[in-house]
C-alpha positions as CSV (number, residue, x, y, z in Angstrom):
1,M,-0.6,195.6,136.3
2,A,2.4,193.5,135.2
3,A,1.8,190.5,132.9
4,T,2.4,188.1,135.7
5,E,-0.1,189.9,138.1
6,N,-2.5,190.0,135.4
7,D,-2.2,186.3,134.6
8,D,-2.5,185.6,138.3
9,H,-5.8,187.8,138.6
10,N,-7.3,186.0,135.5
11,G,-6.4,182.7,137.0
12,L,-8.2,183.7,140.3
13,A,-11.2,185.1,138.3
14,R,-11.6,181.7,136.7
15,M,-11.3,179.9,139.9
16,R,-13.8,182.2,141.4
17,A,-16.2,181.7,138.5
18,E,-15.8,178.0,138.9
19,L,-16.7,178.5,142.6
20,D,-19.6,180.4,141.8
21,G,-20.8,177.4,139.5
22,I,-20.4,175.0,142.2
23,D,-22.4,177.3,144.6
24,N,-25.2,177.4,142.3
25,R,-25.4,173.7,141.8
26,L,-25.1,173.2,145.7
27,L,-28.1,175.7,146.2
28,D,-30.1,174.0,143.4
29,A,-29.3,170.6,145.3
30,V,-30.6,172.1,148.7
31,R,-33.6,173.5,146.9
32,D,-34.4,170.1,145.3
33,R,-33.9,168.3,148.6
34,I,-36.4,170.6,150.3
35,E,-38.9,170.0,147.5
36,V,-38.5,166.2,148.0
37,C,-39.0,166.7,151.7
38,V,-42.4,168.7,150.9
39,R,-43.6,165.6,149.0
40,I,-42.4,163.3,151.9
41,A,-44.4,165.5,154.2
42,H,-47.6,165.1,152.0
43,Y,-47.0,161.5,152.2
44,K,-46.5,161.5,156.0
45,R,-49.7,163.4,156.5
46,E,-51.7,161.3,154.3
47,H,-50.5,157.9,155.8
48,A,-50.3,159.2,159.4
49,V,-46.6,158.8,159.6
50,P,-44.9,161.0,162.5
51,M,-43.0,163.8,161.2
52,M,-39.9,163.0,163.4
53,Q,-38.0,159.9,162.2
54,P,-34.8,159.6,164.4
55,H,-33.5,156.5,162.8
56,R,-33.6,158.4,159.3
57,I,-31.8,161.5,160.8
58,D,-29.3,159.0,162.1
59,A,-28.8,157.4,158.9
60,V,-28.4,160.5,156.9
61,Q,-25.7,161.7,159.6
62,Q,-23.9,158.5,159.2
63,R,-23.7,158.6,155.5
64,A,-22.4,162.0,155.8
65,A,-19.7,161.2,158.0
66,K,-18.7,158.3,155.9
67,Y,-18.5,160.5,152.9
68,G,-16.4,163.0,154.9
69,A,-14.0,160.2,156.1
70,E,-13.6,158.7,152.6
71,N,-13.3,162.1,150.9
72,G,-11.2,164.1,153.3
73,V,-14.0,166.5,154.3
74,S,-14.6,167.5,158.1
75,Q,-17.0,165.1,159.7
76,A,-17.7,167.9,162.2
77,F,-18.4,170.3,159.4
78,L,-20.7,167.8,157.5
79,S,-22.5,167.0,160.9
80,Q,-23.2,170.8,161.4
81,L,-24.1,171.1,157.8
82,Y,-26.6,168.5,158.1
83,D,-28.0,169.6,161.5
84,L,-29.0,172.8,159.6
85,I,-30.5,171.0,156.5
86,I,-32.3,168.5,158.7
87,G,-33.4,171.4,160.8
88,E,-35.0,173.3,157.9
89,T,-36.6,170.2,156.3
90,C,-38.1,169.3,159.7
91,R,-39.7,172.8,159.9
92,V,-40.9,172.6,156.3
93,E,-42.4,169.1,156.8
94,T,-44.0,170.3,160.1
95,L,-45.7,173.2,158.0
96,V,-47.0,170.9,155.4
97,I,-48.5,168.5,157.9
98,D,-49.8,170.9,160.2
99,E,-51.6,172.7,157.1
100,G,-53.2,169.5,156.1
101,R,-54.5,169.2,159.7
102,Q,-56.0,172.7,159.5
103,G,-57.5,172.0,156.0
104,G,-55.2,174.2,154.1
105,E,-53.0,173.7,151.3
106,T,-50.9,176.7,151.2
107,V,-47.2,175.4,151.3
108,A,-46.1,175.4,147.7
109,E,-44.3,172.4,146.5
110,G,-41.0,174.1,146.9
111,P,-40.0,177.6,146.0
112,R,-38.5,178.3,142.5
């Protein structure tokens, strides 16, 4: 490999390593978000709060759209991303709430 190609390859490797670090932080943030949603589900179960809170979902989506507009990130992409995240957290909250109604406490406080 010529010196220029090697420098280009090293630069690419550094950028990929930087991307890997960002991905790890993103995955940690998603895990942390799910763990908070588990705590929220326990609260909802204990205080008879309905799992589905459409106004909260709207607020989260609007915040993401505003972020996208202010930071040059596709609002459509962020909407789809949050649809997935919200769908998963609703699934987890439902499991926690339903387990409490059945008398079991088997959902962990979040996977580690």
